[in-house]
C-alpha beads as a LAMMPS data file, in Angstrom:
LAMMPS data file: protein, C-alpha beads

306 atoms
305 bonds

1 atom types
1 bond types

-500.0 500.0 xlo xhi
-500.0 500.0 ylo yhi
-500.0 500.0 zlo zhi

Masses

1 110.0

Atoms # bond

1 1 1 297.996 437.489 -98.737
2 1 1 299.102 436.974 -102.342
3 1 1 302.106 438.793 -103.797
4 1 1 302.494 438.723 -107.581
5 1 1 305.834 439.303 -109.294
6 1 1 304.841 440.437 -112.804
7 1 1 307.889 440.932 -115.006
8 1 1 308.043 440.678 -118.777
9 1 1 311.813 441.044 -118.258
10 1 1 312.324 438.613 -115.360
11 1 1 314.490 439.109 -112.316
12 1 1 317.596 436.957 -112.054
13 1 1 317.013 433.617 -110.296
14 1 1 318.938 434.810 -107.238
15 1 1 316.615 437.810 -106.988
16 1 1 313.493 435.655 -107.298
17 1 1 314.853 433.302 -104.632
18 1 1 315.454 436.271 -102.324
19 1 1 311.998 437.683 -102.979
20 1 1 310.420 434.297 -102.325
21 1 1 312.221 433.943 -98.994
22 1 1 311.091 437.374 -97.791
23 1 1 307.477 436.816 -98.880
24 1 1 307.121 433.243 -97.635
25 1 1 308.915 433.945 -94.344
26 1 1 306.230 436.578 -93.749
27 1 1 303.553 433.907 -94.265
28 1 1 302.434 435.252 -97.641
29 1 1 301.969 433.452 -100.974
30 1 1 304.208 434.265 -103.955
31 1 1 303.033 434.015 -107.578
32 1 1 305.214 434.576 -110.652
33 1 1 304.232 435.919 -114.070
34 1 1 307.430 436.069 -116.110
35 1 1 308.084 436.749 -119.799
36 1 1 304.418 437.317 -120.489
37 1 1 303.647 438.353 -124.055
38 1 1 300.110 439.724 -123.850
39 1 1 298.426 442.206 -121.562
40 1 1 295.587 439.732 -121.106
41 1 1 297.973 437.478 -119.187
42 1 1 298.740 440.299 -116.766
43 1 1 295.060 441.188 -116.402
44 1 1 294.278 437.601 -115.475
45 1 1 297.182 437.295 -113.029
46 1 1 296.303 440.437 -111.043
47 1 1 292.697 439.445 -110.327
48 1 1 293.426 438.019 -106.876
49 1 1 296.744 439.710 -106.098
50 1 1 297.007 441.795 -102.936
51 1 1 300.429 443.168 -103.873
52 1 1 302.458 443.411 -107.085
53 1 1 306.178 443.761 -107.719
54 1 1 307.058 445.057 -111.189
55 1 1 310.048 446.331 -113.144
56 1 1 309.251 448.275 -116.341
57 1 1 305.813 446.705 -116.615
58 1 1 302.851 449.016 -117.249
59 1 1 300.277 449.382 -114.483
60 1 1 297.480 451.475 -115.980
61 1 1 293.773 452.022 -115.359
62 1 1 292.841 448.719 -117.009
63 1 1 295.228 446.708 -114.850
64 1 1 294.126 448.495 -111.692
65 1 1 290.462 447.937 -112.526
66 1 1 291.128 444.220 -112.913
67 1 1 293.016 443.991 -109.605
68 1 1 290.090 444.173 -107.203
69 1 1 292.086 442.959 -104.169
70 1 1 295.181 445.080 -104.793
71 1 1 296.624 447.138 -101.947
72 1 1 300.146 447.987 -103.097
73 1 1 302.363 448.102 -106.204
74 1 1 306.131 448.337 -105.810
75 1 1 308.304 449.284 -108.749
76 1 1 311.676 447.579 -108.246
77 1 1 313.797 450.554 -109.246
78 1 1 313.789 454.317 -108.974
79 1 1 311.624 455.479 -111.888
80 1 1 307.874 454.899 -111.692
81 1 1 306.416 456.628 -114.749
82 1 1 305.169 453.222 -115.912
83 1 1 302.511 453.344 -113.168
84 1 1 299.409 455.537 -113.438
85 1 1 299.652 457.209 -110.039
86 1 1 296.319 459.039 -110.226
87 1 1 294.494 455.843 -111.134
88 1 1 296.242 454.013 -108.304
89 1 1 295.167 456.678 -105.829
90 1 1 291.600 456.543 -107.153
91 1 1 291.630 452.773 -106.574
92 1 1 293.145 453.196 -103.080
93 1 1 296.351 451.458 -104.118
94 1 1 299.680 452.527 -102.635
95 1 1 302.557 452.849 -105.116
96 1 1 306.192 452.688 -104.014
97 1 1 309.606 452.586 -105.654
98 1 1 312.913 451.282 -104.285
99 1 1 315.212 454.322 -104.441
100 1 1 318.955 453.786 -104.314
101 1 1 318.965 450.058 -104.963
102 1 1 320.312 450.385 -108.507
103 1 1 322.079 453.725 -108.078
104 1 1 325.624 452.396 -108.253
105 1 1 324.818 450.301 -111.323
106 1 1 323.490 453.340 -113.193
107 1 1 326.402 455.498 -112.070
108 1 1 328.958 452.967 -113.282
109 1 1 327.206 452.887 -116.650
110 1 1 327.457 456.692 -116.891
111 1 1 331.224 456.547 -116.543
112 1 1 331.399 453.549 -118.882
113 1 1 329.524 455.473 -121.555
114 1 1 331.813 458.454 -121.026
115 1 1 334.996 456.423 -121.417
116 1 1 333.546 454.876 -124.583
117 1 1 332.598 458.304 -125.901
118 1 1 335.834 460.176 -125.230
119 1 1 337.822 457.270 -126.718
120 1 1 335.910 457.771 -129.985
121 1 1 333.859 454.586 -129.561
122 1 1 337.066 452.522 -129.677
123 1 1 337.482 453.145 -133.414
124 1 1 341.281 453.026 -133.261
125 1 1 341.881 456.785 -133.271
126 1 1 343.289 458.837 -130.398
127 1 1 340.661 459.999 -127.972
128 1 1 340.912 462.043 -124.802
129 1 1 340.883 461.425 -121.049
130 1 1 338.289 462.270 -118.444
131 1 1 340.793 463.544 -115.892
132 1 1 340.475 467.281 -115.474
133 1 1 337.193 467.526 -117.408
134 1 1 334.293 469.365 -115.766
135 1 1 331.256 467.145 -115.198
136 1 1 327.845 468.575 -114.379
137 1 1 325.249 466.395 -112.649
138 1 1 321.620 467.427 -113.141
139 1 1 319.677 466.141 -110.104
140 1 1 321.708 465.112 -107.086
141 1 1 319.787 462.092 -105.855
142 1 1 321.049 458.577 -105.219
143 1 1 322.380 458.115 -108.758
144 1 1 323.835 461.607 -108.966
145 1 1 325.730 461.126 -105.710
146 1 1 327.230 457.880 -106.983
147 1 1 328.197 459.484 -110.285
148 1 1 329.996 462.220 -108.334
149 1 1 331.836 459.677 -106.198
150 1 1 333.078 457.676 -109.176
151 1 1 333.864 460.735 -111.316
152 1 1 336.072 462.171 -108.590
153 1 1 338.022 458.915 -108.715
154 1 1 338.696 459.680 -112.380
155 1 1 340.046 463.083 -111.354
156 1 1 337.117 465.000 -112.803
157 1 1 335.967 468.412 -111.573
158 1 1 332.371 467.803 -110.481
159 1 1 329.464 470.274 -110.294
160 1 1 325.791 469.650 -109.603
161 1 1 322.408 471.329 -109.624
162 1 1 319.250 470.067 -107.972
163 1 1 316.278 472.326 -107.322
164 1 1 315.289 470.166 -104.351
165 1 1 318.692 469.520 -102.767
166 1 1 320.319 472.292 -100.695
167 1 1 323.683 473.560 -101.921
168 1 1 325.364 472.761 -98.595
169 1 1 324.371 469.082 -98.918
170 1 1 325.959 468.954 -102.377
171 1 1 329.107 470.738 -101.275
172 1 1 329.610 468.439 -98.268
173 1 1 330.491 465.790 -100.853
174 1 1 333.215 467.946 -102.378
175 1 1 330.980 468.837 -105.312
176 1 1 330.450 472.423 -106.503
177 1 1 326.791 473.477 -106.287
178 1 1 325.698 475.780 -109.107
179 1 1 322.667 478.054 -109.049
180 1 1 320.629 476.770 -111.986
181 1 1 320.316 474.269 -114.803
182 1 1 321.447 476.991 -117.211
183 1 1 324.611 477.588 -115.164
184 1 1 325.359 473.858 -115.106
185 1 1 325.225 473.549 -118.887
186 1 1 327.138 476.775 -119.431
187 1 1 329.975 475.770 -117.084
188 1 1 330.376 472.069 -117.817
189 1 1 331.814 470.310 -120.833
190 1 1 329.966 467.126 -119.832
191 1 1 326.462 466.943 -118.332
192 1 1 324.900 463.756 -116.927
193 1 1 321.091 463.751 -116.679
194 1 1 319.299 462.208 -113.692
195 1 1 315.956 464.003 -113.755
196 1 1 312.598 462.196 -113.878
197 1 1 310.168 462.607 -116.770
198 1 1 307.540 465.002 -115.420
199 1 1 305.356 467.684 -116.945
200 1 1 308.053 470.168 -115.928
201 1 1 311.051 468.253 -117.298
202 1 1 309.759 466.671 -120.519
203 1 1 311.561 468.293 -123.450
204 1 1 313.425 470.595 -121.074
205 1 1 316.900 469.657 -122.320
206 1 1 316.683 471.759 -125.433
207 1 1 318.957 473.262 -128.063
208 1 1 319.504 476.475 -126.126
209 1 1 320.790 474.613 -123.071
210 1 1 322.973 472.173 -124.988
211 1 1 324.359 474.834 -127.302
212 1 1 325.499 476.875 -124.302
213 1 1 327.970 474.124 -123.371
214 1 1 331.714 474.575 -124.000
215 1 1 333.478 473.089 -127.018
216 1 1 333.688 469.291 -126.919
217 1 1 330.297 469.050 -125.206
218 1 1 328.885 465.674 -124.173
219 1 1 325.419 464.951 -122.782
220 1 1 324.876 461.581 -121.075
221 1 1 321.291 460.471 -120.529
222 1 1 320.576 457.475 -118.305
223 1 1 317.340 459.034 -117.050
224 1 1 314.394 459.159 -119.459
225 1 1 314.298 459.835 -123.215
226 1 1 311.331 462.170 -122.762
227 1 1 313.450 464.850 -121.068
228 1 1 315.308 465.496 -124.343
229 1 1 313.902 467.890 -126.933
230 1 1 314.623 465.702 -129.954
231 1 1 314.298 468.542 -132.469
232 1 1 316.891 470.403 -130.417
233 1 1 319.102 467.318 -130.376
234 1 1 319.021 467.085 -134.167
235 1 1 319.881 470.786 -134.401
236 1 1 322.830 470.271 -132.058
237 1 1 324.268 467.577 -134.304
238 1 1 323.756 469.779 -137.340
239 1 1 325.331 472.904 -135.849
240 1 1 327.857 471.531 -133.351
241 1 1 330.179 468.914 -134.914
242 1 1 332.045 468.792 -131.591
243 1 1 328.946 467.512 -129.723
244 1 1 328.300 463.938 -128.536
245 1 1 325.178 462.356 -127.087
246 1 1 325.453 459.105 -125.131
247 1 1 322.450 457.282 -123.711
248 1 1 320.987 454.027 -122.517
249 1 1 317.534 455.039 -123.768
250 1 1 317.118 455.206 -127.519
251 1 1 315.470 458.448 -128.625
252 1 1 312.719 458.299 -131.218
253 1 1 315.256 459.564 -133.763
254 1 1 317.720 456.742 -133.060
255 1 1 317.865 455.470 -136.657
256 1 1 318.449 458.957 -138.036
257 1 1 321.259 459.712 -135.588
258 1 1 322.899 456.331 -136.182
259 1 1 322.888 456.957 -139.915
260 1 1 324.006 460.587 -139.928
261 1 1 326.174 460.947 -136.810
262 1 1 327.702 457.545 -135.941
263 1 1 330.906 459.156 -134.661
264 1 1 329.052 461.370 -132.186
265 1 1 326.051 459.349 -131.051
266 1 1 325.619 456.111 -129.132
267 1 1 322.654 454.468 -127.434
268 1 1 322.566 451.007 -125.903
269 1 1 320.176 448.552 -127.617
270 1 1 318.042 448.420 -124.446
271 1 1 317.919 450.392 -121.213
272 1 1 320.894 449.031 -119.287
273 1 1 321.237 451.253 -116.212
274 1 1 319.960 448.745 -113.667
275 1 1 321.061 445.643 -115.548
276 1 1 323.560 444.208 -113.103
277 1 1 323.141 441.123 -110.956
278 1 1 323.639 443.202 -107.822
279 1 1 321.047 445.859 -108.712
280 1 1 318.601 443.198 -109.832
281 1 1 318.840 441.365 -106.519
282 1 1 318.895 444.489 -104.348
283 1 1 315.825 446.099 -105.963
284 1 1 313.780 442.896 -105.970
285 1 1 314.430 442.058 -102.341
286 1 1 313.867 445.679 -101.270
287 1 1 310.484 445.605 -103.044
288 1 1 309.502 442.425 -101.187
289 1 1 310.605 443.843 -97.843
290 1 1 308.646 447.049 -98.428
291 1 1 305.497 445.072 -99.201
292 1 1 305.820 443.014 -96.021
293 1 1 306.495 446.139 -93.948
294 1 1 303.487 447.907 -95.462
295 1 1 301.080 444.999 -95.038
296 1 1 302.176 444.184 -91.477
297 1 1 303.082 447.617 -90.127
298 1 1 301.497 450.180 -92.452
299 1 1 304.902 451.661 -93.353
300 1 1 304.488 453.987 -96.362
301 1 1 307.994 455.483 -96.320
302 1 1 308.626 455.050 -100.067
303 1 1 305.112 455.908 -101.248
304 1 1 305.142 457.989 -104.455
305 1 1 301.399 458.611 -104.973
306 1 1 299.117 460.720 -102.839

Bonds

1 1 1 2
2 1 2 3
3 1 3 4
4 1 4 5
5 1 5 6
6 1 6 7
7 1 7 8
8 1 8 9
9 1 9 10
10 1 10 11
11 1 11 12
12 1 12 13
13 1 13 14
14 1 14 15
15 1 15 16
16 1 16 17
17 1 17 18
18 1 18 19
19 1 19 20
20 1 20 21
21 1 21 22
22 1 22 23
23 1 23 24
24 1 24 25
25 1 25 26
26 1 26 27
27 1 27 28
28 1 28 29
29 1 29 30
30 1 30 31
31 1 31 32
32 1 32 33
33 1 33 34
34 1 34 35
35 1 35 36
36 1 36 37
37 1 37 38
38 1 38 39
39 1 39 40
40 1 40 41
41 1 41 42
42 1 42 43
43 1 43 44
44 1 44 45
45 1 45 46
46 1 46 47
47 1 47 48
48 1 48 49
49 1 49 50
50 1 50 51
51 1 51 52
52 1 52 53
53 1 53 54
54 1 54 55
55 1 55 56
56 1 56 57
57 1 57 58
58 1 58 59
59 1 59 60
60 1 60 61
61 1 61 62
62 1 62 63
63 1 63 64
64 1 64 65
65 1 65 66
66 1 66 67
67 1 67 68
68 1 68 69
69 1 69 70
70 1 70 71
71 1 71 72
72 1 72 73
73 1 73 74
74 1 74 75
75 1 75 76
76 1 76 77
77 1 77 78
78 1 78 79
79 1 79 80
80 1 80 81
81 1 81 82
82 1 82 83
83 1 83 84
84 1 84 85
85 1 85 86
86 1 86 87
87 1 87 88
88 1 88 89
89 1 89 90
90 1 90 91
91 1 91 92
92 1 92 93
93 1 93 94
94 1 94 95
95 1 95 96
96 1 96 97
97 1 97 98
98 1 98 99
99 1 99 100
100 1 100 101
101 1 101 102
102 1 102 103
103 1 103 104
104 1 104 105
105 1 105 106
106 1 106 107
107 1 107 108
108 1 108 109
109 1 109 110
110 1 110 111
111 1 111 112
112 1 112 113
113 1 113 114
114 1 114 115
115 1 115 116
116 1 116 117
117 1 117 118
118 1 118 119
119 1 119 120
120 1 120 121
121 1 121 122
122 1 122 123
123 1 123 124
124 1 124 125
125 1 125 126
126 1 126 127
127 1 127 128
128 1 128 129
129 1 129 130
130 1 130 131
131 1 131 132
132 1 132 133
133 1 133 134
134 1 134 135
135 1 135 136
136 1 136 137
137 1 137 138
138 1 138 139
139 1 139 140
140 1 140 141
141 1 141 142
142 1 142 143
143 1 143 144
144 1 144 145
145 1 145 146
146 1 146 147
147 1 147 148
148 1 148 149
149 1 149 150
150 1 150 151
151 1 151 152
152 1 152 153
153 1 153 154
154 1 154 155
155 1 155 156
156 1 156 157
157 1 157 158
158 1 158 159
159 1 159 160
160 1 160 161
161 1 161 162
162 1 162 163
163 1 163 164
164 1 164 165
165 1 165 166
166 1 166 167
167 1 167 168
168 1 168 169
169 1 169 170
170 1 170 171
171 1 171 172
172 1 172 173
173 1 173 174
174 1 174 175
175 1 175 176
176 1 176 177
177 1 177 178
178 1 178 179
179 1 179 180
180 1 180 181
181 1 181 182
182 1 182 183
183 1 183 184
184 1 184 185
185 1 185 186
186 1 186 187
187 1 187 188
188 1 188 189
189 1 189 190
190 1 190 191
191 1 191 192
192 1 192 193
193 1 193 194
194 1 194 195
195 1 195 196
196 1 196 197
197 1 197 198
198 1 198 199
199 1 199 200
200 1 200 201
201 1 201 202
202 1 202 203
203 1 203 204
204 1 204 205
205 1 205 206
206 1 206 207
207 1 207 208
208 1 208 209
209 1 209 210
210 1 210 211
211 1 211 212
212 1 212 213
213 1 213 214
214 1 214 215
215 1 215 216
216 1 216 217
217 1 217 218
218 1 218 219
219 1 219 220
220 1 220 221
221 1 221 222
222 1 222 223
223 1 223 224
224 1 224 225
225 1 225 226
226 1 226 227
227 1 227 228
228 1 228 229
229 1 229 230
230 1 230 231
231 1 231 232
232 1 232 233
233 1 233 234
234 1 234 235
235 1 235 236
236 1 236 237
237 1 237 238
238 1 238 239
239 1 239 240
240 1 240 241
241 1 241 242
242 1 242 243
243 1 243 244
244 1 244 245
245 1 245 246
246 1 246 247
247 1 247 248
248 1 248 249
249 1 249 250
250 1 250 251
251 1 251 252
252 1 252 253
253 1 253 254
254 1 254 255
255 1 255 256
256 1 256 257
257 1 257 258
258 1 258 259
259 1 259 260
260 1 260 261
261 1 261 262
262 1 262 263
263 1 263 264
264 1 264 265
265 1 265 266
266 1 266 267
267 1 267 268
268 1 268 269
269 1 269 270
270 1 270 271
271 1 271 272
272 1 272 273
273 1 273 274
274 1 274 275
275 1 275 276
276 1 276 277
277 1 277 278
278 1 278 279
279 1 279 280
280 1 280 281
281 1 281 282
282 1 282 283
283 1 283 284
284 1 284 285
285 1 285 286
286 1 286 287
287 1 287 288
288 1 288 289
289 1 289 290
290 1 290 291
291 1 291 292
292 1 292 293
293 1 293 294
294 1 294 295
295 1 295 296
296 1 296 297
297 1 297 298
298 1 298 299
299 1 299 300
300 1 300 301
301 1 301 302
302 1 302 303
303 1 303 304
304 1 304 305
305 1 305 306
């Protein structure tokens, strides 16, 4: 049984060592493809792989067609829109993610971005504090729960909306459950996005929603850039000089916003949510353990395709 770790952005050495131990202790073979620069290298590496661990690497129809022996792909992280799920299903390949393994890392980044934003990007002028501000969390999954936990430590008033999470579950954590996305934006001065990029959510964070926010509005996006309506974002900057947008995913209009609104816009150079040593190790080892459990026991607990 051959397990391929295919990462153009490699895991930390400690993570690779942990993955290797899990895979080899199970009696499987581990192969590494790191820092590859051409898709052809990936296509060659997958030919005899029975399982693949990836990060942000693209697994599309061409890769799946080349991987004749493939049984499972595990995305080390929460998001999995870099894998063609329909093609995987058509090729009888199970796709899993590793939910929760990088949740604290992303949540800490949210609060880090917020501190940076309310302190005016550390430009030497007086900013404001987060204590007493109302924070809305859109999607109350693993990351959202961690954001709530940390934000309450800052003394923030926390609300949340999740169409798939019951209000009583949210409120058990001392978080106010609101009835809709519209209510969340209308009530909260700050909104943190944790929704996936789906047909339903792409472009859903539009001008109408953002413009309904109170004065001093801030939107933090550590989810996916596709959920933002970029035309609406431009309009917000043009019509709401009090508005700030903070993200770890550069929108397509990054250069324009940097040029025109440098005091109200910030995006990290690369997606940084899961970029901690702890998250790196946790997600990689979880991916290896899920592969072993699937191959040996048929466990499909974290399967994301049908």
